[in-house]
C-alpha positions in Angstrom: 74.6 -17.1 33.8 73.5 -14.2 31.6 75.8 -14.9 28.6 75.8 -12.4 25.7 78.4 -14.0 23.4 80.9 -16.9 23.2 83.8 -18.1 21.0 85.8 -21.3 20.8 89.6 -21.3 20.8 91.5 -22.2 17.7 92.6 -25.6 19.3 88.9 -26.2 20.3 89.9 -26.9 23.9 88.4 -23.8 25.4 85.2 -21.7 25.2 85.3 -18.0 26.2 82.0 -16.5 27.3 81.1 -12.9 28.3 78.0 -11.4 29.7 76.3 -8.8 31.8 78.4 -9.7 34.8 81.3 -7.7 33.2 83.7 -10.7 33.1 85.0 -13.2 30.5 85.2 -16.8 31.5 87.5 -19.4 30.1 85.7 -22.8 30.0 87.5 -26.1 29.5 85.4 -27.9 27.0 86.4 -31.4 28.0 85.8 -30.9 31.7 83.1 -28.2 31.6 85.0 -26.3 34.3 85.7 -22.6 34.4 89.5 -22.5 34.3 89.9 -18.7 34.5 88.0 -15.4 34.9 89.2 -12.3 33.1 88.3 -9.0 34.8 88.7 -5.4 33.9 85.6 -4.2 32.1 83.5 -1.7 34.0 80.4 -2.3 31.8 78.4 -5.3 30.5 80.4 -7.2 27.8 78.5 -7.9 24.5 80.9 -9.4 22.0 84.2 -11.3 21.7 86.5 -12.0 18.8 89.7 -14.2 18.6 92.6 -13.2 16.4 93.2 -15.6 13.5 96.4 -17.0 15.2 94.3 -17.7 18.4 96.8 -15.8 20.6 94.6 -12.8 21.5 91.0 -12.2 22.4 89.1 -8.9 22.0 86.1 -8.0 24.1 83.7 -5.1 23.6 81.4 -3.6 26.2 78.4 -1.3 26.8 80.5 1.9 27.3 82.3 1.5 24.0 85.5 0.1 25.4 87.4 -2.7 23.7 90.0 -4.8 25.5 92.8 -6.9 24.0 93.6 -10.0 26.1 96.8 -12.1 25.7 95.6 -15.7 26.0 99.0 -17.0 27.2 99.0 -14.7 30.2 95.3 -14.0 30.5 96.1 -10.3 30.9 94.7 -7.3 29.2 97.5 -5.9 27.0 95.6 -2.9 25.5 92.4 -0.9 25.9 90.8 0.8 22.9 88.5 3.7 23.6 87.3 5.5 20.5 83.6 4.6 20.4 80.9 6.6 22.2 78.6 3.7 23.1 78.0 -0.1 23.1 80.2 -2.3 20.9 77.9 -4.5 19.0 80.3 -6.6 16.9 84.0 -7.3 16.6 85.8 -9.0 13.7 89.5 -9.8 13.3 91.7 -10.6 10.3 95.4 -10.7 9.4 97.2 -8.8 6.7 100.8 -8.9 5.7 101.9 -6.6 8.5 99.8 -7.4 11.5 96.5 -8.4 13.0 93.5 -6.1 12.4 90.3 -5.5 14.3 87.1 -4.0 13.0 84.5 -2.8 15.5 80.9 -1.7 15.2 79.1 0.4 17.7 75.6 1.8 18.4 77.1 5.2 18.0 76.8 4.5 14.3 80.6 4.1 13.6 82.7 1.3 12.3 86.4 1.5 13.1 89.5 -0.5 11.9 92.3 -1.0 14.3 95.8 -2.2 13.5 97.3 -4.2 16.3 
């Protein structure tokens, strides 16, 4: 496996990994089994971030695309495409109205997204 990033679920039952194979894997920590594979990225994935409530996962790839995954359904619910190149970092936080995402890219930009 060529893993580039991983995060642990809020309940500490799962680990999500991403890598150069363009997929996200959901690993069961207690059994070490891969329970699911999330597909949809067309480029290598370099970073992941969970929302503070643990309900959504963001992933950023080489092309500058960010995907928002619903962890209950394991489906991509939104695609964000406003960066021109690789997403290097993702960070989530909540404010009074909604979840927010901040993304950094090798195109030299930092963007804030309200979700």
